[in-house]
N, C-alpha and C positions, 0 to 999 in steps of 0.2 A: 504493500500500500504506500503510495507516495506521500512525502511529508506535506503537511499543510503549508499554505502560502506564507503564513507568519512564522514558520519554523523551518530552518534550513541547516544542513550540515556543512561544516567547513570543507572546502575543496582539499583534495589530497596534498596539494602543494602549499598549504598554509599551516604553519605551526610556529611555535616560539623558536624552535631550532632553525627553521628555514629563514626567519627574520634575522636571527643572529648570523646565519650564513651569509645573507645578503649584506649585512653590515661589514662582515669580515671581507667579503669580495670587494666592497667599495674601497677598503683600506689597501688590500692586496693589489687591486687594479691600479690604484694611484701610485703605489710603489713600483709596479711594473712599468708604468708610464715613464717614471724617472729613470728606469734602467734601459729604456729603449734609446739606443744611440741616435737613431734616425729622427727622433723627436727633439733631440738636443743640437741639431745642426743649425747652420746659419738661416736656412729657410724658415724653420719653426721658431727660432729666436726672434726673427723679425715679426713673425705673426704674433708671438707672445707680447712683444712690445706694442704692436698695434692693438692687441686686445686690452692691454693696460691703458693705453691712450683712450680707447672707447669706454673703458670702465670709468675713467675720470670724467669724461664728457657726460656719460649717462648719469653719474652721481650728481653732477652740477645741474643737469636738466631736471632731474627728479626733485631737487631741492629748491629750484627757482620759485615755485608757488609758495613754499613754506618760508623762504627768505623774504619774499615780498610781503607776505602776511605778517611776519615778525616785525619788519620795518614799520609797516602801517600801524600795528598795534602798539609798538613802542612809542610811536609818535602820539597816538591817542592817550597813552599813559601819562604824558606830560601834563595834560590839563583836563582829561575826561574820565579815564579808567584807572582803577587801582592796580597796583602791582600784582595782587593775588588774582584778580580777574583776568589780567593779561596772561599770567602764567597758566591759569586753568584753560583758557581758550587755546593757547599754543599747544598744551598737552593733548587736548582733544583733536586739534588739527593733525598733530604728529600721529596719533593713534589712527585717525581716519585714513591718512595717506599710507601708513606702513602696514596696517592690519585689515582695514576694511577694503580699501582700493587695491592693496597688495601690488602696487605699481612696480616695485623693484624687481621681483621675480618675472613679471610680465615682460618688461623691457629687456632683461637679460636673456630670457628664453626666446624672445623674438629675434635675437641677433642671428640665429642660424638661417633665417629666411633671407638674409641679405648677403650671404657668402656661402661658398661650398667648403670653406676651410675645415669646418667641424666634421664633414663627411670624410675629408682627406685624413684627418687625425684618426678617425674610427678605423679606416681601412689600413692605415699604417700600423695601428695597434694590433690589428688582426694578423698582418704580415709578420710582425715581431713574434706573436704567439705561435704562428706556424713554424717559424725558424727555431724557436726554443724547443718546441715539441719534436721537430725533426732531429735536432741534436741529441735529444734524450732517447728517441725511438726511431732510429734510422730505418728500421725494417718495416715500419708501418706508419709513415707520416700522415698527419691530418692536414687537409688543405681547406681552410676557411676563406681566406682573402681572394685567391685566384678564382675559386669556384663561385663565390658570391658576385664577383665582378663579371664573370661570365653570365650568371643569371641576370644581372642588372642590364647587360647589353641586350639580352633576349627580351626582357620586360620593356625596354625602350622601343623595340622593333615589332613586338607582337601586335597583331590587329585581328579582331577588335580587342580592346583592353579587357582582360579576363577579370578585372577587379571593378565591376560597375559600382559607382557611388551615386546615391541620390542626395544632392545637396539640399540643405534646409532652405526655407523660404528666404531667410535673412541672407544666407550665403549667395543665393541666386540674385538678390538685389545688389549685393556688393559686386558680383561679377558683371552685372549689367552696367555698372558705373565705370568699370575698368577702362573701356576704350576712351571715355571722355577725359580721363586724367592721365592716361599712360604717357602721352607725349610731353607733358609739362611738369611732371612731379618726380618723386623719388622712385616711382614704380619700376622704371627700366632697370634700376640697380637691384631689384628684388629677384632672387633666383627661384622663388616658389610663391607666387602671389596667392594661388588657391590654398596652399598649405597655411600661409599666414592668415588668410581670411578665416579659414576653419578654426585655427588656433585662437584668433581674436574673438570669434563668436563664442567659443567655449569659455574663454576667460571672462567675457562680459556676462555670460550666463551664471558662472560660478560666483563671480563678484556680486552680481545682483542678488543671488540667493543669500550670500553672506550678509549683505546689508539688510535684507528683509528679515533674516533670522535674528540679527543683532537688535533691531528695533522691536521686533515682536517679543524678544526676551525681556524688554522693558515693561511690557504690559502686566498689570496685576493678575494674580491668581494662576493664569496659564503660562506666564513668562518663563517660569523655572523649568517647564517641560519642553520648551522650543528646541534647545540644542540637543538634549537627549533623544527626542523623537527624530530630529533631522539626522543625527548620527546613526541611529538604529536603521532608519530607512535606507541610508546610503551603504551601510555595511552588512546588513543582514544577508543578502544574497551572495555577496562576494567573499565574506570570511566566515559565514555561519552565525547562527543565532547566539551560541554561547559566547563567542568572542565579541560579537556586537553588543550583547548585554553587559559584558565586562567593561567595555569602553564607555557605554552609557552610564554605568555606575560611577566611573571616573568623572564624567562630565557633571554629575550631580554634586561632586565634591569640589569642583573647580569654580572660580569666579567666571563671570560671563566673558571677560576678555581672554582668559586662558582657554575657555571652551571654543571661542571663535578661532583662536590660534590653532587649536587642535583640528577643528573642522577644515580650516584653510590648508593645514599641513597634509591632511588626508587627500583633499582635492589636488593640491599642488604637487605632491609626490608622484601621484599617478600620471598627471599631465607631463611632468618632467621626464618620467621614465619612458612614456610613449614618444616624446620628442627625441630622447637619446637613442631610441631604437629605430628611428626613421631610416637611417642608412641601411639597416638590416631589412626592415619591412619592404622598402622600395625595391629590393632585389627579388622578392618572392610574390607569387600570385595569390595573395591573401586579401579577401575583402574585409570590411570593418568588423563583421561578426566573427570571422576567423581570427583576426588579430586580438579581439577581446577574449576569445577562448584561449588563445596562445598565452595571453597575459594572465588570465585567471588560473591556468594550470601551473603557473610559476609565481603566483601572487605574493607568497611569503618572502621568497628570496628577492624579488624585484622591489617589494616595498621596503625591505631593510636596506637595499642598495640605494634606492632613490631618496630615502629619508635622510641619510647622512648628507648627501649632496644638496638636497633642497634646503636644509637648515644652513649650510655653509653658503649657499647661493644668495641668501638674503643679506649677507654681510656687505657693507659698502666697499667700494673700490675694488676688492678682490673677487667679487661675485662672478664677474664675467670670466676671469681666469679659472675659477673653480669649475665653471661650465665646460671649459676646454679640457680640464683634467678629467671631469666626469665622462666626457665623450671618449677619451682615450681608455678610461677604465671600463667603459661599456664594451669595447672591443674584447678585452680580457673576459668580461662577464659572458659574452656570447659563446665563448669556447667552453664555458662551464654549464650552460643551461640549454644547449642545443647540439645537434649532431652536425658534422661538416656537410654542407650541401653537396649533392652529386652534380657532376658536370653534365647535366642533361637539360632538355627543354621540353616544351609541350606538355602533354598529359602526364608524363613521368615526373616532371618537376611539380606539377600541381598535386599529384598523388603524394609525393614526398612532403610537400609543404603542409598538406592536410594532416599527415601523420604527425608532424611536429607540433600540431596544436594540442595534442594530449601527451602527457608523460606516462610511462609505465612505472610500476612499483619500484623497479630497480633504480630509476632516476631519483625518486623521492628518498629512498634509503641513502643514496649517495649525497644528495644535497643537504641532508640532515646530519651527515657525518662531518661536522665542522672542524674536528681535530685530527681526523685520520689521514689527511693528505698533505700536511705541512712538512716541507723538506727544508733543510738548512740553507741550501743554495738557491733554490727557486721557489719561494713561498707560493702556496695556493694551487699546487698541481694535484689534480685528483688521482687517486689510486686507479689502477687499470680496472675497467669493467669487464667482466667475463662475458663473452659472446654466447 
């Protein structure tokens, strides 16, 4: 008998150990990125400096409204407002910008739609992982980078597109405006306008929900239930009723501001992870439902991985640099949560991609073994899986 709608079991890929494994892989992947000599050459040094430059520019842009408001309020403080009132208003404005609007992660994650540099970093990380594995196992090397690039070329030439997408009404309206602005704005510099529009729509939706939840939480009687109910609704199907209720219990203990931060972190971590996996997904014939299934089957590990980087991404100045490191670490992550793609095309590739959407028990046992694969020379290498 199937479970009722209000009760769901956690997916096999979700457990406390899998979350810890994801956190571990975020640290190991970052360490691996620093070991990759090709990411430390002149080409990537210049890109890193360029990223730092853009980080400073983004930080200034994000703070212009707050700086303007501060100057205006300090001026009013001279003859109209008290110091306490000005300080209170500024604190509320900072909270609105940093936690309700959540502008910093949005601008940083948008960066990938203006350049292909992050895709290059991802594939360079995969090539390094392939070389390391070939040195350790010369008799049976695994080829991720070359085969994925082969699949990507196929996906660019295949017709019709095997990944039909039905854009939302809002996305259709945005696309209808594109020709009118394309010749005179920054759109020519964008490498993926549709991807950016889809990301922006998702951000606006999540931000709108956060604002609505925050103000509903201020209402008497039912306000205390807003964040727990919203949290349960969003987590029940993805991580199971037990874990969802556990997080709901935590939200009852937290102040509203911390509950809002928790909800934004849940939304933002998944959004970040799906963006980090874009170079991988664009190589495979997976539609949006299949990508969601692929994500859910690995949700614990992916959540732990993205959680670490999402929290660091919010830091000023270095957030964009953290994003680049996260993309490099995602290359290492890919080799731990998927099989090497075959060098095939057509129905065979689609069949393989469909099989990757679900993990078998052996994968889950392996991902939960967070201490069994650590080696002194190359951290984070899984023990061999028996075929």
